[in-house]
MISEDO-564576 format. One record per residue: x, y, z negated of N, C-alpha, C in turn. Coordinates in pm, whole numbers, plus 50000, padded with zeros to 5 digits. Each point is the difference from the previous one (the first is absolute). Layout:
BEGIN
XYZXYZXYZ;...
REM end
This chain:
BEGIN
500874988350000499145011850006500845012149993;499705010250085500805011750011499655009849889;501005007149954499825009849889500655013050034;499485011049947500615012850023501335000949925;500865008450053501355001849947500055012449910;500924999049897500205011949915501255008150051;500654996050110501125006650049499635012750064;500975009950014499675012450075499494996950144;499075007650048499394996850127500315011050109;500104995450122500255009650103498695007450034;500065010150080498825008250028498924991250066;498745002049959498934992150054499495006350132;499414990950084499525005250127498635007749979;499805009350089498685005550004499224994250111;498635003050001499194993450100499065010050072;499684996950127499075006750076498954989350044;499034997949920499114989050023499115002650128;499674989550066499075000950118498715006449947;499595010150069498815007749954498734993450034;500044988250071498804993050037499164995649879;500694998649886499244996149878499055010449966;500375012650017499175011349961498775002150093;500064992950120498935000950097498694996249946;500064989549905498734994149954499715005649855;500505011549968499745005449865498505002149975;499614996349881498605000049952499765012249906;500935008849984499975009549896498785008649998;499445002950125498785008450005498734992350013;500144987449998498754991250014499504995949863;498644996549996499464994049879500724988049969;499954996049865500724987649960499404988150072;500904991550060499494988750071499284990249909;499024992950059499174989949921499734988350090;498874994649976499564987750070499935002450152;499495011350039499875003250134501334998950082;501065003849946501294999650063500484985550009;499684992149894500384986250008499254992450109;498645002550010499214994050099500485003950141;500465012150019500505005150129501284991750037;500824997749897501254992450021499684986350051;499044992849932499644986550039499364999950138;499125009350039499415000350132501145002450107;500965008049969501045003550090500804986950043;500454992149897500784988650042499134988350056;498754998849954499114989950059499755003050145;499715012350037499695003250137501234998650083;501165004849946501284998550082500344985950033;499774990549891500364985950019499074993050107;498885006750037499154994150101500675000750140;501045007850009500705001150127500704986150026;500104996750130500664987250038501525001549994;500555012049996501445001949991500435003249858;501315002549986500535003749876499765014649963;499895002749873499755013449951501165004549914;500565012150028501135005149925499615003549856;500724995249903499705004049863499975014149972;500885007950074500015014449984498665006450022;499154993850084498705006050032499074998849878;500344991849906499204998849875500455008849890;501155005950012500535008149891499125011949957;499445008050097499165010349959498844995549914;499304989350046498864995149911500484994949872;501164994049995500624994949873500255011049903;500555011150051500295011349918498745006949957;498985001350088498725006349967499324992149889;500194987649995499324991649899500615002649862;501215005349989500575003449875500034988849897;500514988550042499984988449914500695002549863;499344995249896500635001249873501284991549994;500044989250070501144991350002501175005750079;499725010150082501005007350082499975014749964;500045002649869499815014149954501105008850040;501174995350031501135007850038500245001550154;498954997150077500064999450143500535013150057;499495011549945500365012950061501125007549924;500594992649904501145005949929501274998050080;500905008649996501284997650074500794988049956;499974996749874500674988449944499274987250040;500694989550034499354987450032499154995049878;498864994650033499164994549901500304984949989;500984996749910500414986149992498934990649937;499085005649928498884991449951499314994350119;499535008850092499294995050120500854991650094;501245004150020500844992150082500284986249957;500274998449868500334986749945498754991949986;498825006349967498744992849993499754993950137;500235007350113499784995650134501054988850028;501245003249965501064989850039499734986649935;499335000149878499744987149933498844992150066;499275006950086498874993550068500144997350143;501205002950055500364997250134501344992650004;500214989850083501224992949998501185009050024;501214995849948501225007550015500365002550143;499504992050091500335001750137499465013250060;499085006749929499505012850034501135009750022;501114998249936501135009450015500415000850146;500044989550073500415000150142498864999050108;498804997149943498834998050090499555012950066;499474998350121499395011550072498594997350038;499634987450010498664996150051499324990549899;498835002949958499214990849914498744996050065;499764987150005498844994350064499104992949890;498705002250005499044994749902499064991150074;499674988649942499014991350060499294991149895;498854994550035499204992049913500364984950004;500344995450121500234985650018501194998750095;500534987350000501124997450091499525002150141;498774996250037499525001550141499925014150031;499735009349915499985014150038501365005250033;501044995249931501365004050035500334994450136;499704987050024500264993150129499395007450115;498755003549985499285006650108500585013950028;500665006149904500535012950017501464999250057;500474987750022501284998550057501144996549902;499634997949869501004997149897500004984349980;500334992850100499864985549997500944993849899;501125005949967500964993749917499995004949855;498935005949963500005007049868500404991049886;499474988149996500274991049887501374993350009;500715002250106501394995849997500945011749959;499415011049968500765011349944500264996549848;500815007149940500354997449859498905004349909;499484991649914499035003749903500635008349894;499465011349973500545010049899498855004449909;500335006049895498955003349897500445013749927;499045004849928500255012149917499714996549851;500805004549917499864996449856498725005049936;499435011050051498885006349935498614996650058;499924992850110498674996750059500104986550075;499004991849975499964987650069499355001750137;500794998050105499585001350137500964992350091;499394993050100500894991950084500665008150106;501335001749998500775008050096500994991350078;500305004750126500974993650081500935010950064;501254997350018500955009250047500804993550115;500185006450112500734994350107501485001549992;500505004949890501415002449978500545012850058;499105007750067500365013050058499065010949956;499255005350101499185012149976498494996749979;499634987550002498594996549997499674992449866;498905005549938499464993649882498504996950034;499534988449950498594996350021499414996149866;498735003849977499354995949877498534994750027;499634990649923498654995050006499055008849915;498895003050041499055008849933498804991349960;499714999449870498944991349948498645007149991;500055013349983498755007049989500305015150034;498905007950000500145014250021500905006649894;500014994749883500765005049894501484999150021;500434990250085501424999750031500435012650081;499085004150086500355012350077499975011849904;499045001149909499985011349903501225000149908;500494988349975501204998949906501295002450078;500144993950124501284999650071500295012950071;499045006150071500205011050085500525012749926;499335003949883500565011449924501424996549950;500284987649959501334996749957501035002150104;499674996450127500995001250104500175015350033;498935007849996500055014350028500835006549891;499794996749878500775006249885501444995650015;500314988350032501414994950015500735007950108;499305001250121500705008150104500215014249961;498975006249938500045014149968501175002849901;500134991649900501105002549904501364996650053;500044989050083501244996850073500495011750079;499125006450078500405010350090500345012649914;499415002149886500375010849912501474998549960;500384987949959501364997549960500945000750122;499544995350117500855000850117500275015450038;498995008149989500205014650029501005005849899;499974996249877500925005449904501434996450030;500284987950055501334994950025500445004450143;499045004250077500335003650139500975011650015;499915009349903500835011650007501244998949906;500264987849950501144997749915500984990150054;500775003550096500914990650063501004993649907;500495007249894500874993749912499334988449925;498855002249954499214988849931499744988750093;499645002850124499764988950096501234992650027;501145006549999501284993050022500344991149884;499695004449884500214992149874499134987550001;498715002150041498984989450007500514989550103;500415004650116500484991250107501184991049947;500955006649931501134992349952499544989949897;499035003949913499484990849895499364987650069;499265003050108499344988050061500874990150059;501325004450019501074991350048500894994149887;499555002349872500684994449891500985009549927;500205012250051500815010249930499185007949911;499704995349882499015006649910500565013449951;499155010549985500445012949957500184999749848;500885009149956500165001649855498815006749934;500035001749867498885005849926499625013550049;501035008350022499705014050036499345000650133;500444991850093499434999450140498554994449996;499804990649914498584995249981499035010449955;500525007949903499185011549953499785009950114;501035002750085499825009250106498904995150095;499984987250028498954994250097498705000949927;499954996249871498675000749933499365013149996;500855010949971499445013049991499725005850139;500654995450102499705004350141498574993950033;499584988849944498704994550022499005005549899;500375008349918499105006049896499404989649908;500814989449964499544989649912500545002349868;499194996349901500505000249862500864986849981;500785000549889500784987549979499154988049971;498865001649938499044989049978499464994950128;499605008950095499504996250129501064992250086;501235004849990501074994050074500164986049947;499944997949872500204986549942498774991250036;498835005550015498864992050035500094995750147;500445009150084500184996550138501044989050019;501115001249918501064990650004499454986149954;499145000049897499434987649951499104992850102;499235007950078499104994150102500754994250119;501035008250043500744995650123501124990649969;500424999549872501004990749961501274999750083;500414987850046501244998750076500005006550134;498755004250044499805006650132499975015149987;500335004849879499845014049972500715009350104;501374997950014500765008550086499684997950148;499694988450030499664996950142498625006450028;499054999149914498775006250024500085015250004;500795005549899500215014349996500655005050123;500954993150060500645003850122499005000150117;499144989750004498924999650103499005012349984;499765002749874499095011549972500615013250045;501265002049972500785012050027500025002850150;500064988650078500275002250146498834998050089;498794996349939498864996850084498665006249940;499425008350079498615004949961499064988650027;499034997649902499104988950010498835004550096;499744991650105498945003250092499214986850022;499294995149898499284987950010498795001350086;499574989150064498724999550062499244987349942;498735000450028499134989249939498984995350101;499724987850011499054994750091499174989249929;498625000850026499094989949950499574991750113;500164986850000499604991250107498814990849963;498975001050080498894990949989499255000649873;499765011449941499315000449869498475001050017;499284991449922498565000849993499574997249857;498815003849961499474997549868499864985149977;499434992850097499854985749979501304993149996;501105005950053501324993949999500424997849856;499635009949907500334998049860499364988049942;498764997450038499284988049954500614987250049;500455000450126500624987550058501334996949924;500765011449976501234997649927499814994049866;498945004649928499714994749867499574985750004;499174996850102499604986050012501154990850021;500995004450087501184991550019500834999249869;499995010249924500674999549867499354990049902;498714999450002499244991749907499974985650045;500184997450124499884985650050500864990749922;501305002849976500864990249924499504998249857;499285009449942499524998849864498904989150003;499025000950097498964990050007500614986250027;501054999050083500654986950018500604994849879;500665008549913500604995349874498944996149903;498835006849992498944996449915499484986750033;499804997550130499574986550042501024989049960;501205002850030501134990849968500054996449854;499715010049905500054997949865498644994649940;499024999350091498684995249945499325010949918;500275012650028499435011149917498995008750073;499684996150126499005007450071498644999049927;499215010250008498644999849942500065000649853;501135003449938500045001349850499625014049964;499515002249877499755013849950501375007550002;499885013250039501205007650028499965012949913;501135002849938500245012849937501115006850087;499625011050064500885007250093500705011049927;501365000750011500755009949933500965006850107;499985013150000500905007550086500995006949904;501244995249992500915006149903501415000250059;500794989749968501434998950043500264985150005;501184996350030500394985850012500924995549888;500075007649894500934996049895499274998649863;499165009949964499555000249861499154988049965;499054996750081499074988849961500804986949992;500934997950098500774987950002500874998849878;500655011349967500945000449885499234996449873;498775004949980499344997849874499384986249989;499774993050115499404987649998500954987250017;501115002750065500804988550046501044994849892;500425008949918501104996749893501345000150067;500215002550131501254999750068500985008949937;499635011949970500985010249949500334997149852;498994997149920500244997549855501004988249981;499904990050093500934988449983501385003650025;500265011650067501305004650021500485012249918;499415000949884500295011149913501485001549972;500734989449958501435002049971500775003750125;499674994050115500725003250122499835015350035;498695004349986499765013850042500585010749907;499984996949864500635009149911501505000750021;500634988550034501454999650031500265008550129;499084998450095500115008250126499975014749967;499075005049911499965014349962501325003949936;500554991649916501155003349923501295000450095;500104989450086501184999050086500065011050102;498795003950056500025010450099499875014349939;499844999949870499755012649928498925007950080;498874993250022498915004650084499645014649964;500035009350100499865014149971498655003649931;498944992850028498675002749935499754991749880;500524987749993499524989949903501004998249890;501285002950011500954996549894499635007949873;499785012650002499685007449884498694995549932;499074996350093498724995349951500114986549926;500884991850049500344987249938500555002049864;500965009349987500595002849868498965005049908;499115008750044498955005249908499004988949954;499694990750096499104989449963500654991649897;501234997350010500684991249903500135006349865;500145013450002500115006549872498665005149939;498914997150076498705004549959499775015250010;500695007150084499915014450014498885003550101;499434990350072498995003250097498834990949988;498835003950040498814991550002499724993650129;500965001950099499694994650124500024984850008;499484994150103499794985349998501254992150052;500354989949928501054991150052499634993350130;498734996850016499684992950118500025009950122;499605012749980500165009450108501415002350040;500884999849902501455001350028500494988550087;499604988349963500494988050079499425000250142;498675004050013499375000650129500775010050091;500415011249940500695009950082501374994550044;500714993949907501324994050026499904988850108;498994991949988499854989450097499895004750144;499385011550014499885005350140501435002850065;500925005549922501325001950052500724986550017;499884991349898500734987550000499614990650113;498674998050015499584990850101500305004750146;500005013450014500275004950133501395004850024;500914995449913501405002850024500584990550098;501275002450039500654992350102500314985249945;499844990450086500314986549965498974993349914;498725005249998498924995149912498934992250081;500394995250119499014993050083499464986949924;500894993449942499624987549929499145003349876;500365011149932499235003949881498545004050049;499945006550112498615004050047499184987350035;500734990750069499224987050033499584993149874;500864999449900499644993849876498835006649928;500055013950011498805007849939498784996450066;499994999750134498694996150066499534985949973;500934991149976499634985749966499355000149860;500605008049911499445000349862498585005950004;499825010450087498705007250007498994990450065;500444992950104499044990750069499544989149907;500884996149904499694989149912498855004049896;499785013549981498935004349915498905006750090;499944996350127498875004550082500125014050057;501215005850020500195013150053500744998950137;499325004050108500534998250132500145013450072;501085002350067500275012650071499894998450146;499435009950067499945000750152500655012650046;501024999650081500665011850050499155005150121;499875012750010499175005550109500604998750137;499174999550100500445000050136499175010450079;500555005150107499325009950083499995013749940;498965008050035499975014449972499845002049851;499204991749933499585002849858501104993949911;500835008749947501174995749922499534999249854;499134991349962499434998749866500214985049961;500794997749892500124986249954498784995849923;499834986950000498824993449933500464989549903;499334999449885500264988149902498644993749972;499994986950006498834991249960500384994049871;499165002149900500174994449864498914990849962;500204987449981499054990449957499985000249852;498995005649941499915002649849500094986849923;499434989750056499974987249925501394994149981;500945003450080501324994249993501015008349918;499565011849958500865008549917500294993349860;501185002749952500434994549870499985011249895;499015000849913499965011149905501185000849903;500684988549982501155000649911501135008550045;500075003950136501095007850051499485014750029;498735003249968499535013250020500795010749932;499935011750045500455011549921499345000449872;500735003249896499474998549861498845008949981;499755010350083498825008949989498764994150053;500144987150054498874992850051499644987949909;500605000249884499754988949901498474998749975;499594987349989498584997449970499204995750124;500495001950119499264996450119500394986450043;499014991450024500294986150051499074997350117;500405002850125499075000250110500044986850082;500424988949937500204987850086498714994750060;498855002949938498744993150053499335009450104;500715011150045499475008550098500124993650147;498995002550081500134995750135500255012350095;500255011449944500195012150079501445002050038;500135008850097501375004350047500165015049994;501235004149986500305014550010500745002050132;499465009150086500735004150120500585014449971;501315000549988500615012449973500855004650124;499735012950034500805005350117500845011549958;501045001950082500935011749971499155012650053;499695008649911499095010550031500255006750130;498985001250093500185005950132499925015349999;500215005550112500015014450018498715005450061;499275007849919498845007650054498954991250069;499665003550126498934992450063500294986050030;501234995349992500224985850007499334992549888;499695007049889499284993449894498534997450044;499435008650078498634997650051499934987250092;501044999250094499954988650086500314987049927;500875000349903500364987549919498784996149916;499345009749929498874996249915498804995150087;499885005350117498934995550092500264985450039;501234997250039500434986250037499784989949882;500445004149884499804991649888498534997049970;499205011050005498514998049978499404991850105;500355000450133499484992050093500354984949984;501214997849937500484986349980499464992549885;499545008449901499514993449877498725006149945;499044992649966498825005349933499984996449854;501224996549942500054996849860500955008749925;500105012650042500875009749932499375003149862;500774997849890499515002049871500415013749948;501175004650045500475012849954500955006350096;500075012950002500925007650090500755010149910;501354999449998500785009049909501135006350086;500025012649987501055008250076500865006849900;501344997650019501055006149918500945006550096;500155014149986500935006350092500585013349945;500885006350076500585012649958499145011150033;500215011349933499205012250035500805012149940;499615011650055500425012049937498945004349897;500525006649898499065004549893500125015949992;498785005849991499935014249984499905005149857;499794990349910499825004049861500854992249903;500734990350051500834991549906501495000750029;500694989049961501425000050016500354986450073;501154999750059500544988050065499984988149896;499464989050041499924988149912498634998749931;499145010750007498704998449942499154989950089;498974994049932499084990650070498665007050010;499434999850118498745007150025498974990750055;498755001049946498894991250046498875009950038;499584999350124498935007950050498724993050023;498905007149984498694994450033499255008450109;500755010150057499505007050114501185001850097;499714997150127501055001150107499435007550112;500655011750038499585006350124501014995450105;499514995050119500794994050104499985009650123;501235004950031500135009350106499804993150136;500184986750012499824993150123498465000750041;499224997049903498564998350032499185012749959;500625008349908499235011449949499084995949896;500024987649952499054995049900500535002049860;499115003149903500304999149859499394987849944;500884991849939499554986849945500005000449848;498824997149948499884998149851499914984649974;500734994849905499944986249967500404998049850;499704988549958500404996249855501314993050001;501025007049958501364994149992500054990549879;500354987650024500034990449892501145003049901;500935008450038501135003249909499835014149935;500405000749875500025012349925501305001749929;500155011049925501215001749921500354988349911;498984994649941500194988849904500554987650068;499784998450136500504988950073501565000350016;500565012149995501425002050033500815003549877;499465008449913500725005949888500794990449919;499534987849969500784991349914501374995350058;500125001450133501204995550067500875011350053;499545012549974500635012050051500875006649893;501315001050026500965005249897500345014550015;500105004850127500555012950026499015010450048;499064995750097499055008950060498735000949924;499035007050059498625001049947499114992950091;498834994849947498974993350073498835010650009;499655003050124498965010650022498884993850087;498864998249933498864994350072498975011150034;498904996050067498955009450042500585011450089;500984996450087500625009850086499295000150135;500235010650079499465000850139501225000150092;499924991350101501084998750099499635004550137;500955004850078499805003750135500974991850087;499454993350096500824992450087500355008450124;501325003450006500485008950107500564991850118;500305006650104500384992650125501524997550000;500735007849929501424997949993500755008449901;501214995749961500745007649896500335013150037;500395002550132500365013150046498765008350031;498874993650011498785007650037499285005649884;500735007549916499435007349892500755013249984;499285010049958500725013349971499425004749874;500515011749955499645005849867498515003950003;499515006350105498595003550002499134988749997;500424989650073499234987350007499884993749864;501144998649924500034994349875499215008149891;500135013450013499275008849912498514998250017;499604998350121498604998450024499404987949931;500714988650015499524987749935500135000749845;501085006649952500145000749858498855008549939;499605010650071498865008249950498704992049989;499924989350086498874991249992500224988149911;501085000349920500314990449901500524986450058;500465000550123500764988150051501455000949945;500464989849941501254999949937500964989550058;499504990650078500784988950050500065000750154;501145000950057500195001350142500684987350051;499314992450077500524986750043499584996850148;500214987950042499804996850149499164988250026;499674991249907499334987250032498604998349946;499605006549896498754996749928498825002550097;499955011450070498925002950089499754989950105;501094995750077499784989350097499544986549943;500484996849881499504988249932498535000949970;499625011849950498595001249963499115000550128;500455005550107499254999550125499734985550044;501064991549987499824986450045499004992349899;500175003649870499124993749905498585003550024;499715012350040498685004650041499484991550107;500754996350099499474992150108499814985449965;500524996049875499684986449951498824999949902;499445012549981498895001049908498655004350071;500165006050116498835005250069499914996050146;498855001250060499784995350134500395009950107;501075007449981500405009550096501485004149983;500565006050109501355005349981499975011449899;501185002449937500075010749907499665013550065;499275008849930499615012450064501165009949986;499725012450038500985011049993499375012349924;500795006049923499595012649928498754998049914;500024989449927498894996949904500524998149859;499085001549903500334995749865499414986249980;500764990849957499654985849993500254994349863;499004993849947500084992849874500234985750028;501234995049973500304985850031499614990649890;498684998949971499544991449891498894992450061;500154986850012498964991450051499844988449900;498854999049940499724989249896500144985850063;499874999050131500074986550064501394997250054;500855010249991501354997650069500934991549906;500075003249879500764991549905501524999550014;500555010150065501465000350014500555009749901;500974995249919500645008549898500955009050072;500105012449967500805010250071500835008149907;501275000350024500905008749915501125006150083;500235013249973501015007850076500905006849898;501274997850006501005005649916501115006650078;500445011649968501125006550059501025004249892;501244999050040501015005049902500695012050072;500295010449921500525012550052501484999250042;500215001950125501384999950059500505013550042;499025009750008500365013450049499175010449916;500595011849982499225011549949500265011150098;499095001650105500245008450114500065014849962;499515004049889500055013849958501475003849957;500894989949983501415002449961500864994150102;500655008150076500854995350115501084989949960;500525001349882501034991449962499484986649951;498714998349990499444987649947499174992450108;500584997150106499414992650107500984988650026;499514989450064500864988950038501045003850100;499905012250065501045004550088501185005049914;499725003449878501095005249912500474990149902;499204989349968500394990649902499214986950021;500244990649924499274987050013499394996849858;499114990349997499444996449881500994992949904;500954992450060501014993349926499444989749903;500774996849897499564989449902498695004049933;499815012749965498885004049925498694998450082;500074999150132498794996750079499524986549974;500854991149949499524986549968498995000149890;500075010149910499055000249888498585000750040;499715009850090498725001850050499604988850098;500934995050078499654989650097499594986849926;500694996449893499724987849932498825001649899;499885011649950498755001849917498774998450084;500055004950117498844998850096499834985550046;501094993850033499974985750044499394991349891;500435002249873499434991949892498495002449982;499605012650023498615003149992499164991850101;500504999550123499354992950112499944985349966;501164994249965499984985649969499084996149884;500045007749899499144996749881498555001450043;499645009750082498685001150052499574987650078;500914995450085499684988150082499754987849913;500864998249900499914988149921498795000949911;499595011449955498815002249908498804996650092;499955004850124498814997550086499944985050033;501144993950025500034986050031499404992049882;500425003249881499554993249881498445001149992;499505012650026498515001649995499294992350108;500645000450123499384993350115499894984749979;501034994849946500124985149972499034995949888;499905008849904499064996849890498585000150047;499655009050093498645000350055499734987350083;501064995350071499804988350082499754987949909;500824998749892499864989049915498664999949919;499465011549987498705000649926498954993750086;
REM end
């Protein structure tokens, strides 16, 4: 990691920034709100209807007009590293050299557009967003799009990335000395501390931002910085063969292996509890895999002096903290199992999980959402997380289908597919991340009203979870129930006026999946497609499906420094995640006990 120097410094460069940034100044306009966000969405949707590629620069005026809270520094002369790194974490690293991005729903849509060899390209990924990407090793990147929300998420990220890249490129353009130093560094002749400070200050970066950029780019730092210094980013974007029904077809292809696996296991037509959460917490609490490796994992923390866990381990041993031993082990297991040379350990883990009725299916095609099938009757209560003591579900005939929570409208297509496939859904439980307008990062929020921007509907429902469901297992955050949530179209598609409007109406949870899930649930309750712009009470005495929605706060958008673009949830995010997971599992086991007792009566 690069650090500032205390040595005497040479004179710093001055700058004559490209005045094009000022072209889009909003200083004399009313504060942007929802109208500007809607304009931005309409702009890229209509442009993508073109059969040819669209230059990303053509979207920059609408992007700036929308005044995204996530890109609050867009019009400042200094680079907005929060927005740049947030975007960089959601696009593969090949974006550094890419010039052309192609989006499609299916392999056939790429083939019909002339990209016959796409799946022979290198599969690449981004750490901050699950999406299937391919790179040809040169200037072309391709991505599968699973729903309209992929467009709402991806396009503003690409625009913000290019905008901030070019801002830094302009700053270095007039500094030949700095560019020469960067060029030498890219060839292995690393600059000294004073020269690094010279480059950093030429880019108008703070020492902290320089270190963050270094951490994200890692070993490619100087190579990437050289490419940035010498190349203005001029990306273009093309959508091939997109239709609304195409999203449904992609989801059907994704679900087909699940139905095959259910048939293979003899679990078809069983009662189903559907959970949308993640692919680690439920398995960790039920399988016993991690707890059996307690000594190995604590040794791993000590030997690596793990930057997040070592001090927490010392505090737990001395009794200085109330955090959970099990949460600590779960967090350590993520690093240990995914470390180099752990292929055999991962296979052993899957064998242990299969032995207690937990089966994994890796996604294929456009919908990059993992699936787990859990046969409740085969679970071994003796290895459960200690916070599940007292539950003995062996006589259950039900299954849990847990999916890695999808993005936005993909939730609608997935829930619709699951509903079509089974008429024995007993419960639907959604656990996801959200921004909070009244709480802190790590708080757990339970809403009973959701306004969905996709449909314009306001949904009222009885949330089976409340503060009491979560509080016993929550050590650091607060449990907030009776909240109101708004389902937005994308993380960049929010601005200050927009958030203020919702906050004045007492909406405090900003998220992306609840509305689409509720629209799909509506269609499983009534004899019609979900309506638009209506107030809907999702209570049907004949429906009989238990419904619970929980979000944990990952962002506080009113504070620029407290977004995932600036920081991560880290170990303390485990507290809210596992408190919510335990609430869901306890609810499922309680309902199963009640259902079986009714059957035996």
